[in-house]
All heavy atoms as an XYZ file, in Angstrom:
734
protein
N       1.688      2.218     -4.433
C       1.885      1.430     -3.236
C       0.541      0.996     -2.668
O       0.279     -0.172     -2.602
C       2.702      2.255     -2.234
C       2.977      1.563     -0.938
S       4.246      0.301     -0.930
C       5.672      1.112     -1.522
N      -0.291      1.947     -2.270
C      -1.669      1.616     -1.848
C      -2.530      1.844     -3.080
O      -2.710      2.987     -3.502
C      -2.158      2.476     -0.665
C      -3.615      2.175     -0.346
C      -1.278      2.300      0.549
N      -3.020      0.786     -3.708
C      -3.816      0.965     -4.921
C      -5.036      1.858     -4.668
O      -5.613      1.841     -3.579
C      -4.262     -0.462     -5.268
C      -3.283     -1.354     -4.566
C      -2.886     -0.611     -3.328
N      -5.389      2.635     -5.668
C      -6.533      3.544     -5.513
C      -7.808      2.779     -5.172
O      -8.607      3.234     -4.368
C      -6.703      4.385     -6.791
C      -5.570      5.341     -7.086
C      -5.816      6.065     -8.421
C      -5.339      6.332     -5.971
N      -7.989      1.589     -5.754
C      -9.177      0.791     -5.438
C      -9.160      0.369     -3.981
O     -10.183      0.348     -3.313
C      -9.253     -0.431     -6.347
N      -7.967      0.035     -3.452
C      -7.843     -0.341     -2.042
C      -8.134      0.875     -1.153
O      -8.814      0.767     -0.138
C      -6.456     -0.903     -1.746
C      -6.128     -1.048     -0.278
C      -7.141     -1.858      0.515
O      -7.761     -2.783     -0.037
O      -7.321     -1.557      1.703
N      -7.619      2.041     -1.530
C      -7.893      3.254     -0.746
C      -9.399      3.526     -0.741
O      -9.963      3.903      0.283
C      -7.124      4.428     -1.348
N     -10.034      3.320     -1.876
C     -11.491      3.511     -1.990
C     -12.225      2.612     -1.011
O     -13.083      3.044     -0.268
C     -11.931      3.232     -3.433
C     -13.370      3.483     -3.689
C     -14.410      2.604     -3.562
C     -13.960      4.711     -4.114
N     -15.596      3.192     -3.901
C     -15.370      4.488     -4.238
C     -13.456      5.969     -4.413
C     -16.242      5.489     -4.647
C     -14.333      6.968     -4.817
C     -15.706      6.716     -4.920
N     -11.835      1.316     -0.979
C     -12.457      0.344     -0.077
C     -12.162      0.676      1.381
O     -12.922      0.289      2.271
C     -11.975     -1.069     -0.387
C     -12.447     -1.616     -1.718
C     -12.055     -3.077     -1.905
N     -10.624     -3.283     -2.011
C      -9.939     -3.386     -3.157
N     -10.594     -3.280     -4.315
N      -8.653     -3.593     -3.165
N     -11.069      1.388      1.625
C     -10.617      1.673      2.993
C     -11.059      3.027      3.508
O     -10.599      3.463      4.552
C      -9.093      1.549      3.051
N     -11.911      3.715      2.757
C     -12.457      4.983      3.250
C     -12.414      6.141      2.275
O     -13.084      7.158      2.501
N     -11.640      6.038      1.203
C     -11.542      7.147      0.267
C     -12.832      7.358     -0.505
O     -13.017      8.407     -1.146
C     -10.381      6.927     -0.713
N     -13.757      6.390     -0.424
C     -15.050      6.565     -1.116
C     -15.837      7.728     -0.525
O     -16.733      8.268     -1.190
C     -15.864      5.275     -1.047
C     -16.188      4.855      0.384
O     -15.321      4.952      1.252
O     -17.334      4.425      0.609
N     -15.510      8.148      0.684
C     -16.199      9.285      1.317
C     -15.479     10.611      1.096
O     -15.949     11.646      1.555
C     -16.364      9.054      2.846
O     -15.088      9.021      3.450
C     -17.126      7.765      3.106
N     -14.344     10.575      0.432
C     -13.527     11.773      0.226
C     -14.097     12.646     -0.875
O     -14.825     12.191     -1.762
C     -12.125     11.394     -0.196
C     -11.298     10.728      0.849
C     -11.644     10.420      2.123
C      -9.975     10.258      0.658
N     -10.607      9.797      2.755
C      -9.565      9.686      1.878
C      -9.087     10.258     -0.412
C      -8.309      9.138      2.033
C      -7.848      9.710     -0.238
C      -7.455      9.158      0.983
N     -13.640     13.887     -0.868
C     -13.943     14.813     -1.961
C     -13.102     14.446     -3.171
O     -12.097     13.716     -3.065
C     -13.628     16.251     -1.542
O     -12.218     16.422     -1.410
N     -13.487     14.937     -4.311
C     -12.729     14.708     -5.540
C     -11.303     15.234     -5.373
O     -10.340     14.612     -5.806
C     -13.403     15.419     -6.735
O     -14.715     14.861     -6.871
C     -12.625     15.241     -8.019
N     -11.144     16.369     -4.693
C      -9.825     16.952     -4.489
C      -8.939     16.034     -3.653
O      -7.751     15.887     -3.937
C      -9.934     18.332     -3.820
C     -10.546     19.409     -4.701
C     -12.073     19.300     -4.831
O     -12.748     18.760     -3.907
O     -12.600     19.738     -5.861
N      -9.496     15.417     -2.618
C      -8.724     14.509     -1.782
C      -8.273     13.289     -2.566
O      -7.127     12.848     -2.455
C      -9.534     14.057     -0.562
C      -9.710     15.122      0.496
C     -10.678     14.670      1.586
O     -11.846     14.398      1.293
N     -10.179     14.577      2.800
N      -9.161     12.731     -3.387
C      -8.795     11.564     -4.186
C      -7.725     11.922     -5.230
O      -6.808     11.150     -5.470
C     -10.035     10.962     -4.842
C     -10.920     10.253     -3.826
C     -11.987      9.374     -4.470
N     -12.951     10.093     -5.260
C     -14.073     10.648     -4.779
N     -14.350     10.559     -3.494
N     -14.909     11.256     -5.569
N      -7.832     13.098     -5.828
C      -6.810     13.538     -6.770
C      -5.471     13.706     -6.064
O      -4.427     13.351     -6.608
C      -7.215     14.862     -7.441
C      -8.237     14.716     -8.529
C      -8.541     16.061     -9.150
C      -9.638     15.976    -10.174
N      -9.981     17.291    -10.725
N      -5.510     14.253     -4.851
C      -4.268     14.445     -4.084
C      -3.580     13.120     -3.817
O      -2.367     12.985     -3.939
C      -4.567     15.180     -2.779
N      -4.343     12.100     -3.450
C      -3.758     10.762     -3.221
C      -3.168     10.223     -4.521
O      -2.028      9.761     -4.549
C      -4.815      9.797     -2.705
C      -4.374      8.316     -2.614
C      -3.252      8.150     -1.618
C      -5.543      7.423     -2.285
N      -3.908     10.283     -5.575
C      -3.444      9.738     -6.862
C      -2.246     10.448     -7.449
O      -1.503      9.875     -8.226
N      -2.032     11.703     -7.038
C      -0.916     12.495     -7.585
C       0.146     12.799     -6.532
O       0.992     13.654     -6.747
C      -1.454     13.807     -8.159
C      -2.329     13.562     -9.382
O      -1.899     12.925    -10.326
N      -3.559     14.036     -9.322
N       0.116     12.104     -5.405
C       1.055     12.348     -4.321
C       2.461     11.938     -4.711
O       2.756     10.774     -4.889
C       0.601     11.567     -3.078
C       1.461     11.842     -1.872
O       2.381     12.705     -1.947
O       1.228     11.217     -0.822
N       3.344     12.911     -4.870
C       4.743     12.620     -5.209
C       5.649     12.801     -3.985
O       6.824     12.470     -4.046
C       5.221     13.532     -6.341
C       4.479     13.381     -7.659
C       4.976     14.383     -8.678
C       4.584     11.971     -8.186
N       5.098     13.303     -2.886
C       5.893     13.530     -1.676
C       6.129     12.229     -0.913
O       7.219     11.984     -0.423
C       5.166     14.531     -0.773
C       5.873     14.803      0.536
C       5.081     15.789      1.389
C       5.625     15.783      2.792
N       4.609     15.656      3.785
N       5.120     11.441     -0.802
C       5.211     10.186     -0.056
C       5.441      9.038     -1.059
O       5.181      9.177     -2.239
C       3.899      9.963      0.714
C       3.673     11.090      1.704
O       4.527     11.332      2.552
O       2.627     11.779      1.588
N       5.938      7.895     -0.571
C       6.300      6.805     -1.481
C       5.085      6.067     -2.044
O       4.910      4.883     -1.819
C       7.156      5.895     -0.600
C       6.573      6.097      0.777
C       6.189      7.546      0.821
N       4.231      6.773     -2.730
C       2.999      6.182     -3.259
C       3.219      5.494     -4.590
O       2.618      4.483     -4.869
C       1.927      7.275     -3.375
C       0.602      6.831     -3.902
C      -0.115      5.819     -3.030
O       0.438      5.171     -2.171
N      -1.384      5.660     -3.270
N       4.064      6.054     -5.409
C       4.293      5.484     -6.744
C       5.689      4.888     -6.828
O       6.667      5.540     -6.496
C       4.113      6.574     -7.808
C       2.749      7.232     -7.866
C       2.764      8.417     -8.827
C       1.689      6.232     -8.275
N       5.764      3.651     -7.272
C       7.045      2.995     -7.455
C       7.123      2.433     -8.871
O       6.116      1.982     -9.426
C       7.197      1.827     -6.472
C       7.215      2.159     -4.990
C       7.232      0.897     -4.161
C       8.422      3.012     -4.653
N       8.300      2.449     -9.424
C       8.493      1.839    -10.739
C       8.537      0.327    -10.531
O       9.275     -0.166     -9.677
C       9.780      2.358    -11.389
C       9.665      3.852    -11.641
C      10.077      1.589    -12.669
C      10.927      4.505    -12.110
N       7.763     -0.384    -11.310
C       7.725     -1.838    -11.215
C       7.691     -2.431    -12.628
O       7.279     -1.763    -13.577
C       6.477     -2.281    -10.452
N       8.115     -3.663    -12.717
C       8.041     -4.342    -14.009
C       6.576     -4.528    -14.372
O       5.693     -4.513    -13.513
C       8.747     -5.696    -13.939
O       8.018     -6.589    -13.112
N       6.341     -4.756    -15.636
C       4.962     -4.979    -16.094
C       4.357     -6.203    -15.425
O       3.203     -6.194    -14.990
C       4.916     -5.141    -17.608
C       3.528     -5.282    -18.168
C       3.503     -5.389    -19.685
O       4.525     -5.115    -20.333
O       2.433     -5.742    -20.221
N       5.147     -7.271    -15.291
C       4.617     -8.478    -14.667
C       4.315     -8.276    -13.195
O       3.302     -8.771    -12.698
C       5.567     -9.668    -14.868
O       6.800     -9.420    -14.213
N       5.175     -7.532    -12.486
C       4.914     -7.262    -11.068
C       3.674     -6.400    -10.912
O       2.835     -6.650    -10.046
C       6.119     -6.590    -10.420
N       3.545     -5.410    -11.751
C       2.388     -4.525    -11.701
C       1.107     -5.288    -12.007
O       0.080     -5.118    -11.358
C       2.569     -3.355    -12.681
C       1.520     -2.273    -12.452
O       1.286     -1.858    -11.340
N       0.912     -1.831    -13.540
N       1.165     -6.176    -12.974
C       0.001     -6.976    -13.329
C      -0.390     -7.939    -12.204
O      -1.561     -8.105    -11.905
C       0.252     -7.779    -14.603
O       0.368     -6.921    -15.703
N       0.619     -8.566    -11.583
C       0.304     -9.520    -10.531
C      -0.242     -8.814     -9.289
O      -1.092     -9.346     -8.589
C       1.514    -10.372    -10.170
O       2.475     -9.627     -9.465
N       0.216     -7.596     -9.020
C      -0.274     -6.849     -7.853
C      -1.679     -6.331     -8.100
O      -2.515     -6.385     -7.215
C       0.651     -5.665     -7.545
C       0.231     -4.896     -6.292
C       1.200     -3.797     -5.981
C       0.954     -3.119     -4.666
N      -0.357     -2.624     -4.441
N      -1.920     -5.818     -9.274
C      -3.232     -5.266     -9.621
C      -3.674     -4.282     -8.557
O      -2.914     -3.392     -8.215
C      -4.232     -6.387     -9.845
O      -5.452     -5.888    -10.286
N      -4.873     -4.449     -8.000
C      -5.326     -3.520     -6.958
C      -5.305     -4.200     -5.588
O      -6.029     -3.831     -4.682
C      -6.707     -2.964     -7.283
C      -7.818     -4.001     -7.224
O      -7.522     -5.195     -7.115
O      -9.001     -3.586     -7.286
N      -4.419     -5.188     -5.442
C      -4.334     -5.944     -4.198
C      -3.489     -5.230     -3.155
O      -2.505     -4.575     -3.480
C      -3.708     -7.314     -4.440
O      -4.475     -8.058     -5.365
N      -3.843     -5.427     -1.911
C      -3.047     -4.974     -0.785
C      -2.204     -6.128     -0.283
O      -2.214     -7.233     -0.846
N      -1.498     -5.944      0.826
C      -0.586     -6.967      1.334
C      -1.263     -8.252      1.807
O      -0.606     -9.276      1.921
C       0.140     -6.274      2.472
C      -0.739     -5.139      2.854
C      -1.453     -4.737      1.630
N      -2.545     -8.222      2.068
C      -3.249     -9.452      2.468
C      -3.325    -10.442      1.299
O      -3.389    -11.652      1.520
C      -4.655     -9.118      2.973
N      -3.281     -9.924      0.073
C      -3.436    -10.763     -1.101
C      -2.235    -10.775     -2.028
O      -2.170    -11.560     -2.981
C      -4.660    -10.313     -1.918
C      -5.926    -10.388     -1.089
O      -6.161    -11.451     -0.487
O      -6.664     -9.373     -1.037
N      -1.258     -9.891     -1.782
C      -0.080     -9.815     -2.637
C       1.111     -9.342     -1.815
O       0.972     -8.433     -0.971
C      -0.332     -8.832     -3.784
C       0.832     -8.711     -4.713
C       1.085     -9.456     -5.821
C       1.929     -7.785     -4.597
N       2.246     -9.064     -6.417
C       2.795     -8.036     -5.680
C       2.261     -6.784     -3.710
C       3.974     -7.331     -5.883
C       3.440     -6.060     -3.895
C       4.272     -6.334     -4.980
N       2.262     -9.942     -2.064
C       3.509     -9.493     -1.457
C       4.557     -9.458     -2.540
O       4.528    -10.245     -3.485
C       3.946    -10.467     -0.344
C       3.048    -10.461      0.860
C       3.475    -11.506      1.872
C       2.536    -11.622      3.029
N       1.189    -12.051      2.676
N       5.519     -8.510     -2.425
C       6.598     -8.464     -3.417
C       7.326     -9.818     -3.469
O       7.535    -10.445     -2.428
C       7.533     -7.369     -2.883
C       6.668     -6.521     -1.983
C       5.670     -7.474     -1.404
N       7.687    -10.233     -4.652
C       8.418    -11.487     -4.787
C       9.838    -11.373     -4.192
O      10.404    -12.370     -3.750
C       8.527    -11.939     -6.260
O       9.100    -10.896     -7.018
C       7.155    -12.285     -6.814
N      10.365    -10.175     -4.141
C      11.675     -9.924     -3.562
C      11.522     -9.781     -2.047
O      11.125     -8.740     -1.558
C      12.285     -8.664     -4.177
C      13.631     -8.318     -3.615
O      14.139     -8.964     -2.694
N      14.241     -7.284     -4.152
N      11.848    -10.831     -1.318
C      11.668    -10.826      0.139
C      12.516     -9.745      0.805
O      12.139     -9.263      1.871
C      11.995    -12.188      0.734
C      10.954    -13.222      0.432
N      10.611    -14.193      1.300
C      10.177    -13.428     -0.667
C       9.676    -14.968      0.781
N       9.406    -14.518     -0.426
N      13.601     -9.344      0.198
C      14.445     -8.293      0.739
C      13.730     -6.937      0.761
O      14.112     -6.026      1.487
C      15.756     -8.181     -0.046
N      12.669     -6.824     -0.023
C      11.893     -5.574     -0.106
C      10.696     -5.566      0.841
O      10.040     -4.565      0.995
C      11.437     -5.353     -1.571
C      10.807     -4.030     -1.822
C      11.521     -2.852     -1.688
C       9.466     -3.928     -2.193
C      10.941     -1.613     -1.915
C       8.869     -2.714     -2.421
C       9.610     -1.542     -2.286
N      10.401     -6.690      1.479
C       9.220     -6.778      2.336
C       9.206     -5.725      3.432
O       8.174     -5.122      3.689
C       9.092     -8.168      2.941
C       8.523     -9.187      2.029
C       8.389     -9.114      0.668
C       8.008    -10.463      2.403
N       7.850    -10.267      0.171
C       7.601    -11.107      1.217
C       7.884    -11.120      3.608
C       7.036    -12.378      1.225
C       7.322    -12.393      3.617
C       6.912    -13.009      2.430
N      10.320     -5.515      4.089
C      10.376     -4.542      5.179
C      10.019     -3.148      4.675
O       9.176     -2.473      5.242
C      11.767     -4.540      5.817
S      11.960     -3.328      7.162
N      10.658     -2.733      3.606
C      10.421     -1.403      3.024
C       8.953     -1.274      2.581
O       8.296     -0.277      2.873
C      11.349     -1.169      1.829
O      12.709     -1.246      2.294
C      11.105      0.176      1.179
N       8.466     -2.288      1.880
C       7.074     -2.275      1.414
C       6.103     -2.142      2.576
O       5.193     -1.303      2.557
C       6.785     -3.569      0.614
C       5.334     -3.723      0.192
C       4.842     -3.049     -0.917
C       4.474     -4.533      0.907
C       3.516     -3.199     -1.303
C       3.151     -4.691      0.531
C       2.680     -4.019     -0.564
O       1.351     -4.171     -0.935
N       6.277     -2.940      3.620
C       5.375     -2.914      4.768
C       5.433     -1.581      5.493
O       4.405     -1.032      5.905
C       5.684     -4.063      5.726
N       6.631     -1.037      5.689
C       6.775      0.263      6.351
C       6.090      1.355      5.539
O       5.359      2.183      6.081
C       8.243      0.614      6.560
C       8.902     -0.133      7.691
C      10.348      0.320      7.817
C      11.063     -0.322      8.973
N      12.456      0.145      9.082
N       6.348      1.365      4.224
C       5.760      2.407      3.371
C       4.253      2.274      3.282
O       3.523      3.266      3.337
C       6.383      2.366      1.976
C       7.805      2.849      1.935
O       8.269      3.454      2.929
O       8.483      2.621      0.925
N       3.753      1.045      3.159
C       2.312      0.827      3.052
C       1.631      1.281      4.345
O       0.616      1.997      4.289
C       2.045     -0.674      2.815
C       0.647     -0.990      2.392
C       0.322     -1.085      1.045
C      -0.380     -1.185      3.335
C      -0.985     -1.391      0.643
C      -1.673     -1.482      2.928
C      -1.962     -1.579      1.584
O      -3.245     -1.857      1.189
N       2.196      0.916      5.470
C       1.648      1.314      6.779
C       1.670      2.830      6.926
O       0.688      3.440      7.369
C       2.436      0.635      7.908
O       2.378     -0.768      7.736
C       1.886      1.017      9.272
N       2.777      3.432      6.547
C       2.910      4.903      6.628
C       1.859      5.607      5.766
O       1.205      6.558      6.195
C       4.322      5.312      6.197
C       4.570      6.783      6.318
C       6.082      7.071      6.133
N       6.281      8.472      5.999
C       6.440      9.104      4.840
N       6.440      8.425      3.714
N       6.605     10.410      4.796
N       1.680      5.128      4.550
C       0.709      5.742      3.663
C      -0.727      5.599      4.170
O      -1.511      6.559      4.127
C       0.830      5.170      2.253
C       2.048      5.655      1.498
C       2.296      4.768      0.289
C       1.874      7.087      1.088
N      -1.071      4.434      4.672
C      -2.412      4.258      5.242
C      -2.627      5.213      6.385
O      -3.716      5.782      6.546
C      -2.613      2.798      5.696
C      -2.842      1.818      4.566
C      -4.311      1.607      4.349
C      -4.622      0.535      3.357
N      -5.893     -0.107      3.592
N      -1.579      5.439      7.187
C      -1.684      6.375      8.295
C      -1.787      7.812      7.838
O      -2.635      8.570      8.313
C      -0.452      6.204      9.207
O      -0.461      7.142     10.252
N      -0.941      8.205      6.905
C      -0.962      9.586      6.381
C      -2.322      9.926      5.797
O      -2.878     10.993      6.059
C       0.129      9.765      5.308
C       1.502      9.790      5.967
C      -0.105     11.046      4.491
C       2.661      9.711      4.984
N      -2.873      9.008      5.027
C      -4.146      9.253      4.329
C      -5.362      8.873      5.170
O      -6.494      9.065      4.750
C      -4.157      8.585      2.963
C      -3.183      9.266      2.050
C      -1.912      8.879      1.750
C      -3.411     10.483      1.365
N      -1.339      9.797      0.916
C      -2.241     10.791      0.656
C      -4.488     11.361      1.273
C      -2.104     11.937     -0.134
C      -4.372     12.485      0.473
C      -3.191     12.762     -0.212
N      -5.101      8.356      6.374
C      -6.170      8.047      7.333
C      -7.252      7.136      6.723
O      -8.436      7.400      6.816
C      -6.780      9.317      7.893
C      -5.794     10.127      8.710
C      -6.364     11.448      9.156
C      -5.435     12.251     10.008
N      -4.103     12.500      9.518
N      -6.785      6.045      6.105
C      -7.696      5.039      5.610
C      -7.515      3.769      6.461
O      -6.456      3.570      7.087
C      -7.508      4.743      4.099
C      -7.988      5.920      3.269
C      -6.070      4.404      3.780
N      -8.501      2.939      6.487
C      -8.493      1.777      7.377
C      -7.573      0.679      6.864
O      -7.229      0.598      5.689
C      -9.908      1.213      7.531
O     -10.393      0.785      6.256
C     -10.858      2.236      8.128
N      -7.219     -0.184      7.790
C      -6.419     -1.366      7.492
C      -7.178     -2.564      8.055
O      -7.553     -2.565      9.221
C      -5.023     -1.258      8.141
O      -4.395     -0.066      7.701
C      -4.147     -2.442      7.771
N      -7.397     -3.554      7.227
C      -8.150     -4.728      7.665
C      -7.264     -5.606      8.550
O      -6.041     -5.491      8.552
C      -8.642     -5.566      6.471
O      -7.492     -6.128      5.812
C      -9.467     -4.743      5.512
N      -7.908     -6.521      9.272
C      -7.161     -7.469     10.094
C      -6.237     -8.335      9.235
O      -5.100     -8.634      9.644
C      -8.112     -8.356     10.913
C      -8.785     -7.587     12.049
O      -8.264     -6.509     12.448
O      -9.812     -8.070     12.539
N      -6.707     -8.735      8.055
C      -5.874     -9.544      7.154
C      -4.647     -8.742      6.701
O      -3.546     -9.296      6.617
C      -6.685    -10.022      5.942
C      -7.657    -11.136      6.261
C      -8.457    -11.548      5.057
C      -7.586    -12.207      4.032
N      -8.334    -12.684      2.840
N      -4.832     -7.460      6.417
C      -3.697     -6.614      6.053
C      -2.732     -6.509      7.213
O      -1.515     -6.592      7.023
C      -4.152     -5.207      5.654
C      -4.699     -5.062      4.288
C      -5.117     -3.631      4.001
O      -5.842     -3.035      4.809
O      -4.696     -3.121      2.953
N      -3.253     -6.268      8.420
C      -2.397     -6.142      9.602
C      -1.559     -7.387      9.810
O      -0.354     -7.304     10.110
C      -3.237     -5.853     10.846
C      -3.834     -4.460     10.856
C      -4.751     -4.264     12.067
C      -5.473     -2.932     11.977
N      -6.446     -2.757     13.045
N      -2.154     -8.560      9.636
C      -1.441     -9.808      9.794
C      -0.302     -9.919      8.758
O       0.828    -10.253      9.083
C      -2.396    -11.011      9.677
O      -3.355    -10.915     10.736
C      -1.655    -12.329      9.757
N      -0.643     -9.615      7.513
C       0.362     -9.673      6.440
C       1.467     -8.658      6.656
O       2.666     -8.963      6.497
C      -0.298     -9.446      5.087
N       1.103     -7.442      7.040
C       2.101     -6.400      7.272
C       3.001     -6.768      8.457
O       4.214     -6.572      8.401
C       1.405     -5.049      7.516
C       0.742     -4.438      6.282
C      -0.213     -3.335      6.689
C       1.790     -3.926      5.314
N       2.415     -7.330      9.478
C       3.193     -7.743     10.645
C       4.234     -8.774     10.254
O       5.412     -8.686     10.654
C       2.252     -8.284     11.717
O       2.995     -8.755     12.830
N       3.838     -9.755      9.453
C       4.799    -10.784      9.046
C       5.908    -10.202      8.204
O       7.085    -10.593      8.324
C       4.113    -11.938      8.327
O       3.743    -11.576      7.013
N       5.592     -9.215      7.365
C       6.621     -8.582      6.556
C       7.508     -7.694      7.400
O       8.730     -7.609      7.180
C       5.998     -7.792      5.402
C       5.458     -8.694      4.309
S       4.968     -7.809      2.824
C       3.417     -7.127      3.356
N       6.953     -7.006      8.406
C       7.741     -6.146      9.275
C       8.718     -6.967     10.117
O       9.782     -6.446     10.507
C       6.837     -5.294     10.169
C       6.071     -4.184      9.448
C       5.018     -3.592     10.346
C       7.056     -3.112      8.958
N       8.412     -8.223     10.368
C       9.336     -9.086     11.116
C      10.608     -9.376     10.324
O      11.565     -9.913     10.891
C       8.654    -10.386     11.531
C       7.737    -10.215     12.700
N       8.134     -9.763     13.923
C       6.391    -10.426     12.819
C       7.106     -9.697     14.758
N       6.035    -10.093     14.099
N      10.638     -9.045      9.039
C      11.836     -9.231      8.245
C      12.801     -8.052      8.383
O      13.927     -8.137      7.880
C      11.516     -9.443      6.754
O      10.982     -8.230      6.186
C      10.545    -10.600      6.543
N      12.358     -6.979      9.035
C      13.222     -5.793      9.205
C      14.357     -6.156     10.162
O      14.146     -6.830     11.177
C      12.419     -4.623      9.772
S      11.061     -4.081      8.709
N      15.539     -5.663      9.867
C      16.696     -6.016     10.675
C      16.807     -5.195     11.951
O      17.521     -5.569     12.863
C      17.991     -5.885      9.859
O      18.113     -4.571      9.363
N      16.125     -4.074     12.016
C      16.186     -3.273     13.252
C      14.821     -2.962     13.793
O      13.844     -3.106     13.239
C      16.965     -1.962     13.031
C      16.452     -1.151     11.844
O      15.402     -1.388     11.300
N      17.254     -0.204     11.443
């Protein structure tokens, strides 16, 4: 969900090896999702400022999970990410 390269740019570069391993192996939070090869390739290490799921029905879930993970792992969110996440959160029905 939050690419490791994005986490690195957002503050994980200052973490210990153990913290980075914990993020990469986190099975408790929605960090890893099964995606098609083409979706995974198009996303690469991009965050929501540069990539959004093609399935608009998934935008709400993606934005909520992405925001939650950034909060849990205490990494920064850029203004461009906030703008993109906000637009996706506006698709939530409640």
